[in-house]
C-alpha atoms as an extended CHARMM CRD file, in Angstrom:
* protein
*
       102  EXT
         1         1  MET       CA            -44.1300000000      -38.6690000000       11.1570000000  PROA      1               0.0000000000
         2         2  ASN       CA            -40.7560000000      -38.1210000000       13.1050000000  PROA      2               0.0000000000
         3         3  SER       CA            -39.4750000000      -41.5650000000       11.6640000000  PROA      3               0.0000000000
         4         4  ILE       CA            -40.3500000000      -40.4720000000        8.2270000000  PROA      4               0.0000000000
         5         5  LEU       CA            -38.1880000000      -37.1090000000        8.8220000000  PROA      5               0.0000000000
         6         6  ASP       CA            -35.4010000000      -39.1420000000       10.5380000000  PROA      6               0.0000000000
         7         7  ASP       CA            -35.2550000000      -41.7920000000        7.7530000000  PROA      7               0.0000000000
         8         8  SER       CA            -35.3450000000      -39.0130000000        5.2020000000  PROA      8               0.0000000000
         9         9  LEU       CA            -32.4100000000      -37.1270000000        6.7760000000  PROA      9               0.0000000000
        10        10  VAL       CA            -30.5000000000      -40.2230000000        7.1930000000  PROA      10              0.0000000000
        11        11  GLY       CA            -31.0570000000      -41.1320000000        3.4160000000  PROA      11              0.0000000000
        12        12  LEU       CA            -29.9770000000      -37.4830000000        2.4470000000  PROA      12              0.0000000000
        13        13  VAL       CA            -26.8420000000      -37.5500000000        4.3730000000  PROA      13              0.0000000000
        14        14  LEU       CA            -25.8640000000      -41.0950000000        3.0350000000  PROA      14              0.0000000000
        15        15  LEU       CA            -26.3510000000      -39.8600000000       -0.5550000000  PROA      15              0.0000000000
        16        16  VAL       CA            -24.2790000000      -36.7570000000        0.0900000000  PROA      16              0.0000000000
        17        17  SER       CA            -21.6360000000      -38.9100000000        1.4480000000  PROA      17              0.0000000000
        18        18  ALA       CA            -21.5620000000      -41.4630000000       -1.3930000000  PROA      18              0.0000000000
        19        19  GLY       CA            -21.4310000000      -38.5800000000       -3.7480000000  PROA      19              0.0000000000
        20        20  TYR       CA            -18.6220000000      -37.1380000000       -1.9780000000  PROA      20              0.0000000000
        21        21  ALA       CA            -16.7800000000      -40.3960000000       -2.1580000000  PROA      21              0.0000000000
        22        22  VAL       CA            -17.3010000000      -40.7210000000       -5.9320000000  PROA      22              0.0000000000
        23        23  THR       CA            -16.2030000000      -37.3210000000       -6.8170000000  PROA      23              0.0000000000
        24        24  SER       CA            -13.1570000000      -37.2480000000       -4.4370000000  PROA      24              0.0000000000
        25        25  LEU       CA            -11.8780000000      -40.8460000000       -5.1220000000  PROA      25              0.0000000000
        26        26  GLY       CA            -13.0980000000      -41.2610000000       -8.6820000000  PROA      26              0.0000000000
        27        27  PRO       CA            -11.3800000000      -39.9290000000      -12.0180000000  PROA      27              0.0000000000
        28        28  ARG       CA            -10.7820000000      -36.6040000000      -12.5450000000  PROA      28              0.0000000000
        29        29  ASN       CA            -13.0990000000      -36.2910000000      -15.5120000000  PROA      29              0.0000000000
        30        30  LEU       CA            -15.8590000000      -37.6150000000      -13.6990000000  PROA      30              0.0000000000
        31        31  ARG       CA            -15.5340000000      -35.0910000000      -11.0440000000  PROA      31              0.0000000000
        32        32  ARG       CA            -15.3450000000      -32.4380000000      -13.8750000000  PROA      32              0.0000000000
        33        33  ARG       CA            -18.6430000000      -33.6190000000      -15.1000000000  PROA      33              0.0000000000
        34        34  VAL       CA            -20.3010000000      -33.8440000000      -11.8680000000  PROA      34              0.0000000000
        35        35  LEU       CA            -19.5100000000      -30.4710000000      -11.0400000000  PROA      35              0.0000000000
        36        36  ALA       CA            -20.5450000000      -29.0470000000      -14.3720000000  PROA      36              0.0000000000
        37        37  ALA       CA            -23.8750000000      -30.7940000000      -13.9740000000  PROA      37              0.0000000000
        38        38  LEU       CA            -24.4090000000      -29.2840000000      -10.5140000000  PROA      38              0.0000000000
        39        39  SER       CA            -23.4270000000      -25.9310000000      -11.8450000000  PROA      39              0.0000000000
        40        40  ARG       CA            -26.2000000000      -26.0560000000      -14.5510000000  PROA      40              0.0000000000
        41        41  VAL       CA            -28.6200000000      -27.3720000000      -12.1590000000  PROA      41              0.0000000000
        42        42  THR       CA            -28.0650000000      -24.6690000000       -9.7290000000  PROA      42              0.0000000000
        43        43  ALA       CA            -27.9750000000      -22.0510000000      -12.2560000000  PROA      43              0.0000000000
        44        44  ARG       CA            -31.5590000000      -23.0990000000      -13.3640000000  PROA      44              0.0000000000
        45        45  ALA       CA            -32.8070000000      -22.7560000000       -9.7220000000  PROA      45              0.0000000000
        46        46  PRO       CA            -34.9160000000      -19.9380000000       -8.7800000000  PROA      46              0.0000000000
        47        47  ALA       CA            -33.4230000000      -16.5770000000       -7.7850000000  PROA      47              0.0000000000
        48        48  VAL       CA            -35.2720000000      -16.7620000000       -4.7420000000  PROA      48              0.0000000000
        49        49  LEU       CA            -32.9120000000      -19.3260000000       -3.4760000000  PROA      49              0.0000000000
        50        50  GLY       CA            -29.7670000000      -17.3170000000       -4.0690000000  PROA      50              0.0000000000
        51        51  LEU       CA            -27.5780000000      -20.0630000000       -5.7590000000  PROA      51              0.0000000000
        52        52  ARG       CA            -26.1750000000      -17.8210000000       -8.3810000000  PROA      52              0.0000000000
        53        53  ARG       CA            -22.7920000000      -17.4520000000       -6.9410000000  PROA      53              0.0000000000
        54        54  THR       CA            -22.7340000000      -21.3220000000       -5.8860000000  PROA      54              0.0000000000
        55        55  ALA       CA            -23.5480000000      -21.8970000000       -9.6400000000  PROA      55              0.0000000000
        56        56  GLU       CA            -20.6510000000      -19.8290000000      -10.7740000000  PROA      56              0.0000000000
        57        57  TRP       CA            -18.0990000000      -21.3540000000       -8.0730000000  PROA      57              0.0000000000
        58        58  LEU       CA            -19.1220000000      -24.7040000000       -9.3970000000  PROA      58              0.0000000000
        59        59  ALA       CA            -18.6510000000      -23.6140000000      -13.0950000000  PROA      59              0.0000000000
        60        60  VAL       CA            -15.1190000000      -22.4900000000      -12.3080000000  PROA      60              0.0000000000
        61        61  ALA       CA            -14.0900000000      -25.4510000000      -10.4550000000  PROA      61              0.0000000000
        62        62  SER       CA            -15.4070000000      -27.6070000000      -13.3190000000  PROA      62              0.0000000000
        63        63  ALA       CA            -13.5310000000      -25.6490000000      -15.8140000000  PROA      63              0.0000000000
        64        64  GLY       CA            -10.3430000000      -25.2460000000      -13.7030000000  PROA      64              0.0000000000
        65        65  LYS       CA             -7.0910000000      -27.3140000000      -14.3290000000  PROA      65              0.0000000000
        66        66  ALA       CA             -6.4160000000      -30.2470000000      -11.9650000000  PROA      66              0.0000000000
        67        67  HSD       CA             -3.7250000000      -29.1560000000       -9.2180000000  PROA      67              0.0000000000
        68        68  GLY       CA             -0.5960000000      -31.0800000000       -8.4590000000  PROA      68              0.0000000000
        69        69  ALA       CA             -0.1750000000      -34.1290000000       -6.0110000000  PROA      69              0.0000000000
        70        70  CYS       CA              0.0680000000      -31.5430000000       -3.2400000000  PROA      70              0.0000000000
        71        71  GLY       CA             -2.7010000000      -29.2760000000       -4.5890000000  PROA      71              0.0000000000
        72        72  GLY       CA             -0.4140000000      -26.3050000000       -4.9770000000  PROA      72              0.0000000000
        73        73  CYS       CA              1.4460000000      -24.6340000000       -7.9470000000  PROA      73              0.0000000000
        74        74  ASP       CA              2.0980000000      -27.5150000000      -10.2440000000  PROA      74              0.0000000000
        75        75  SER       CA              5.7380000000      -26.9400000000      -10.2450000000  PROA      75              0.0000000000
        76        76  CYS       CA              6.2900000000      -30.3730000000       -8.4140000000  PROA      76              0.0000000000
        77        77  GLY       CA              9.7580000000      -31.8690000000       -9.5650000000  PROA      77              0.0000000000
        78        78  SER       CA             10.6260000000      -28.9090000000      -11.8640000000  PROA      78              0.0000000000
        79        79  LYS       CA             12.8510000000      -27.1350000000       -9.0570000000  PROA      79              0.0000000000
        80        80  GLN       CA             16.6630000000      -28.0280000000       -9.0540000000  PROA      80              0.0000000000
        81        81  ALA       CA             18.2130000000      -29.5360000000       -6.5740000000  PROA      81              0.0000000000
        82        82  PRO       CA             19.9020000000      -27.4350000000       -3.6850000000  PROA      82              0.0000000000
        83        83  ALA       CA             23.4320000000      -26.4480000000       -4.2350000000  PROA      83              0.0000000000
        84        84  GLN       CA             25.9480000000      -28.2820000000       -2.3350000000  PROA      84              0.0000000000
        85        85  LYS       CA             27.5500000000      -26.5340000000        0.7820000000  PROA      85              0.0000000000
        86        86  SER       CA             31.3810000000      -26.2790000000        0.7440000000  PROA      86              0.0000000000
        87        87  PRO       CA             33.3560000000      -27.6970000000        3.4100000000  PROA      87              0.0000000000
        88        88  GLU       CA             34.3880000000      -24.1700000000        4.2730000000  PROA      88              0.0000000000
        89        89  ALA       CA             30.9640000000      -22.9730000000        5.1720000000  PROA      89              0.0000000000
        90        90  GLU       CA             30.7880000000      -25.3150000000        7.8420000000  PROA      90              0.0000000000
        91        91  VAL       CA             31.3320000000      -24.6920000000       11.5190000000  PROA      91              0.0000000000
        92        92  ARG       CA             33.7100000000      -26.7870000000       13.3490000000  PROA      92              0.0000000000
        93        93  VAL       CA             33.6510000000      -26.6260000000       17.0930000000  PROA      93              0.0000000000
        94        94  PRO       CA             36.1980000000      -28.9150000000       18.9470000000  PROA      94              0.0000000000
        95        95  VAL       CA             34.9380000000      -31.5410000000       21.3680000000  PROA      95              0.0000000000
        96        96  ALA       CA             36.9190000000      -29.9260000000       24.2080000000  PROA      96              0.0000000000
        97        97  LYS       CA             35.2170000000      -26.6150000000       23.9550000000  PROA      97              0.0000000000
        98        98  ILE       CA             31.9360000000      -28.3080000000       24.4150000000  PROA      98              0.0000000000
        99        99  GLY       CA             30.8890000000      -27.8010000000       27.9790000000  PROA      99              0.0000000000
       100       100  ARG       CA             28.9320000000      -30.3190000000       30.0580000000  PROA      100             0.0000000000
       101       101  ARG       CA             25.7990000000      -29.1170000000       32.0170000000  PROA      101             0.0000000000
       102       102  ALA       CA             25.2090000000      -30.4750000000       35.4640000000  PROA      102             0.0000000000
């Protein structure tokens, strides 16, 4: 009996791992379709299981816009380059005034 339970758990973990790899490494439209399907399945689950919030989260995640490369605000590359500092703004210290530590 324990070997059947062990094999079932290992198979479940491998299935979840493969599903995660496909959704995270696969195309974005596949990820959205998988999340939408999971949302529909969890929404049909009995209320006793308490999966309502999970179904809502999956629905929002499937409808959401894909983030930028960093996963942030999608403004990558739209910012202007920082202004160049003028030479007057630099602090110059003569080498003779730099003390040596012993």
